[in-house]
C-alpha positions as CSV (number, residue, x, y, z in Angstrom):
1,G,109.4,92.9,79.6
2,D,112.2,92.1,82.0
3,T,115.2,93.0,79.8
4,Y,118.6,94.0,81.1
5,I,119.7,97.4,79.6
6,P,123.4,98.0,80.0
7,L,124.4,101.0,82.2
8,P,125.9,103.1,79.3
9,S,122.7,102.6,77.3
10,R,120.6,103.9,80.2
11,V,122.6,107.0,80.4
12,S,122.5,107.4,76.6
13,V,118.7,107.3,76.6
14,S,118.6,110.3,79.0
15,H,121.0,112.2,76.7
16,I,119.2,111.3,73.5
17,H,115.8,112.3,74.8
18,N,117.2,115.4,76.6
19,A,115.6,114.1,79.9
20,D,114.6,116.7,82.5
21,A,115.6,114.2,85.2
22,F,117.0,110.7,85.4
23,V,116.0,108.6,88.4
24,S,117.4,105.1,89.0
25,L,115.5,102.9,91.5
26,H,117.2,100.2,93.6
27,Y,117.0,98.1,96.7
28,D,120.1,97.8,98.8
29,S,121.8,95.0,100.7
30,A,124.4,94.8,103.5
31,E,126.3,92.1,105.3
32,D,124.9,93.5,108.6
33,G,121.2,92.5,108.5
34,R,120.4,95.3,110.9
35,T,121.3,98.0,108.3
36,T,118.1,99.9,107.3
37,G,116.9,103.0,105.6
38,T,116.7,104.8,102.2
39,T,119.5,106.8,100.5
40,A,119.5,109.2,97.6
41,Y,122.8,109.3,95.6
42,Y,124.2,111.9,93.2
43,Y,127.7,112.4,91.7
44,H,127.9,116.0,90.3
45,A,127.0,119.1,92.2
46,Y,124.3,120.0,89.8
47,Q,122.5,116.7,90.7
48,K,122.4,117.4,94.5
49,G,119.2,119.4,94.4
50,L,117.3,116.6,92.8
51,A,118.7,114.0,95.3
52,S,118.0,116.3,98.3
53,T,114.4,116.9,97.2
54,L,113.7,113.2,96.6
55,A,115.3,112.4,100.0
56,Y,113.1,115.0,101.7
57,S,110.0,113.8,100.0
58,R,110.7,110.2,101.0
59,E,111.4,111.2,104.6
60,S,108.1,113.0,104.8
61,A,106.2,110.1,103.4
62,L,107.8,107.1,105.1
63,Q,108.1,105.9,108.6
64,A,111.5,104.5,107.6
65,K,115.0,105.7,108.5
66,S,116.5,108.1,105.9
67,R,120.2,108.0,105.3
68,G,119.8,111.3,103.4
69,E,121.6,112.2,100.2
70,R,125.2,111.4,99.5
71,V,127.8,111.4,96.7
72,G,127.9,108.0,95.0
73,D,130.2,106.8,92.3
74,F,127.5,105.0,90.3
75,H,127.8,104.9,86.5
76,V,124.2,106.2,85.9
77,V,124.8,109.4,87.9
78,R,128.6,109.8,87.3
79,E,128.3,109.6,83.5
80,N,125.0,111.4,83.2
81,K,125.1,115.0,81.9
82,R,121.5,115.4,82.9
83,V,120.2,115.9,86.4
84,A,120.2,112.4,87.9
85,A,119.7,110.6,91.2
86,L,120.0,106.9,92.2
87,L,117.6,105.9,95.0
88,E,118.1,103.0,97.3
89,L,114.6,102.4,98.6
90,G,115.4,100.0,101.5
91,Y,117.5,97.0,102.5
92,L,116.5,93.5,101.3
93,S,119.1,92.1,103.7
94,N,117.0,93.6,106.6
95,P,114.0,91.4,107.4
96,V,111.9,94.4,108.6
97,D,112.8,96.5,105.5
98,E,112.1,93.5,103.2
99,Q,108.7,92.9,104.7
100,A,107.8,96.6,104.2
101,I,109.2,96.7,100.7
102,R,107.1,93.7,99.6
103,S,103.8,95.4,100.8
104,P,101.6,97.2,98.3
105,E,101.2,100.0,100.8
106,Y,104.9,100.7,100.8
107,Q,105.2,100.5,97.0
108,E,102.3,103.0,96.7
109,T,103.8,105.3,99.3
110,I,107.3,105.3,97.8
111,T,106.1,105.9,94.3
112,T,103.9,108.7,95.4
113,A,106.8,110.2,97.4
114,I,109.0,110.0,94.3
115,Y,106.3,111.7,92.2
116,N,105.8,114.4,94.8
117,G,109.6,114.9,95.1
118,L,109.8,115.4,91.3
119,A,106.9,117.8,91.4
120,M,108.6,119.8,94.2
121,Y,111.9,119.8,92.3
122,F,110.4,121.1,89.1
123,K,108.1,123.6,90.8
124,D,111.2,125.6,92.1
């Protein structure tokens, strides 16, 4: 179903289940409609490897601009004691990004890239 789960509860689930990784998926927006690309955020140094690997996997799979990985002060990564990353998968405020995001091809490509990124991360 489409049920809102509060941010602290999302983090708690990763702690309770001793998650190997926590990945939060989002689409971004900016006042400047020309802003484009994908970004992987982490907060703690121990999370950077996951964010970097997921950013690399996306860059390899997409023809879209990558904004790389960055520190982001987001609750689900900041409060998470597990390895965690928050992924911004494009800008809904950019008409070109939005058109791509809505396509089944993009959705399949991005989910495969995330899967492959997780596989690479856990292979090392």
